[in-house]
N, C-alpha and C positions, 0 to 999 in steps of 0.2 A: 504494499499499499503506500503510495506516496504521502509524505508528511503534509499534513494540512495545518494552516495557522488561520487566525481569525477572519482573515480576507477570503480565505477558501470556503467557509460556511455561509450557506444562503438558506433564507426561509424555504421550507419545503424539503430540504435535503432528508433522506430518510436512510436508516442504515439497519440491518439484520446480524446479530452474531450468530456465532455456532452454538450448539446445544449441548447440554450436561444433564446427564442422568442421575437423580439422586438415589441412593442406596438407604435401607435401612439403618446401617451402619452409621454412614454420614448424618443422617438426621439425629440419630441418639447422640452421637458423639459432640456436635454442635450444642445440642440441648443440654446435656450434661454440665458443660462448661459455662454457657451463656442465658439458658432460657429453660431451666428444669422444670416445666410443667408437666404433669403426668401423660397428657396427649402427645408430648414430644418425646418423652423418655421412658416410658413403660408401655409395651405392646397390649398387655392384659388389661390395664388400667383405662388405657386409650378407647377400648372397645365399648365401654359404658358412658362414655363421655357424648357430647352433641355431635361430635365428629365420627364417631363409630369406628374409629381406629386410628392408627399413628399418622400424625402429620408433622411436616417440617416447621420450624419455627420461622414467623414472618421475617424476623431479623435475617435468619440464614437466606432466605428466599431473596431477600433484597440484597445481601451482601454477595450472593453468587450471581444474581442479575447483573449488578454493577461490575463485578470482576469481569463478567463475559463482555462487558462494554468496553472495559480496559484493555483486555486482552484483543480486540478487535483492533487496536491502533489507531482509531479515528482522532482520539485525543492525545496521541503519543508525543509529538512535537510541541503543540500548544498548550496542553491542559496545564494549568496552574491551581486547581481544587475549585472548590464550590462554596458558597456562603450557606447553603442548605437545601433542602427539599421543600417542596410545596406539594399541597393535594395528594399526600400519600395515601394509598387506599389499599387495604388487603382485601381481596376480592372472592377468592377460592382457595381451599386448602390444597396443600402440595402434599403428595404422599409417596412413599417409597416405590420407585419405578417410573414416576413421572420425568419427562424430559422436559427441560425449560430452556428457553431462549429469550433473548431481549431484543426488540425493536425500539428505534428511537428516531425523532424527527425534531429538527430544528424549527421551533416556532417563531424566534425572533432574534435578531443581531443588532446589538449596540456597540459603537466605538466609545472608549473611554473619553469624557472631556477632560479630565484632569490628568490622565496618564496615558501619553500618546504611544505608549509600547504595548497596549493591550486594549481587549474589548471583551464582551460578553455573549453568550448566546443563552435564550431561554429553550430549553429541550423538554420535549415529553417523551416519556419512558414507559413501555408496556412489557411487563415479564409475562411470558406466555407459556402455556403447557403443550405438550404434543398434540393436543385437539385444537389448538389454536385460541384456545380460551384466555381471556387476561387473568392472572392470578393476582399481580401486583400492578398498579399504575401511580405514576408521580410525575412532577416536572421538577426542574432544577435550574438553576444558573450555573452555566459553566463559564470559568473566567479563563480567557484564551490569550495567549501571547500573539502580537502581529507578527508579521515577517520583518525581518531586519532588512533595512533598506542600506546599500552602499552610497 
């Protein structure tokens, strides 16, 4: 992939990542460390919850979805972080065997008026399962370096 800088992003640009399949052990390992609720860590206890079985932590799904974005390389050259997420929604449970991928689209770009070496892009993200169903959606402001001029 060719390196992209702020100037290379346009409203409507859309990207799709590769997929990752979650295993039972991935779900339990993450949850034991970061989100130890019964429906994330205990197969038997999870059966009696509203989910009817083991599900991944929403935080794990979010982190995995964003990791796929980073691995795509779209923000490799220009990305300098983000001030945060907006409109974060957990829409569907993620279960062992689900394969997720992330789709994202540039909604808006804005050159910084005070820092000429950067700009920002407001980006919409959809983390989807193998059926194409949204499991998480959110928007974020991506802070991006501008291309250096000689």
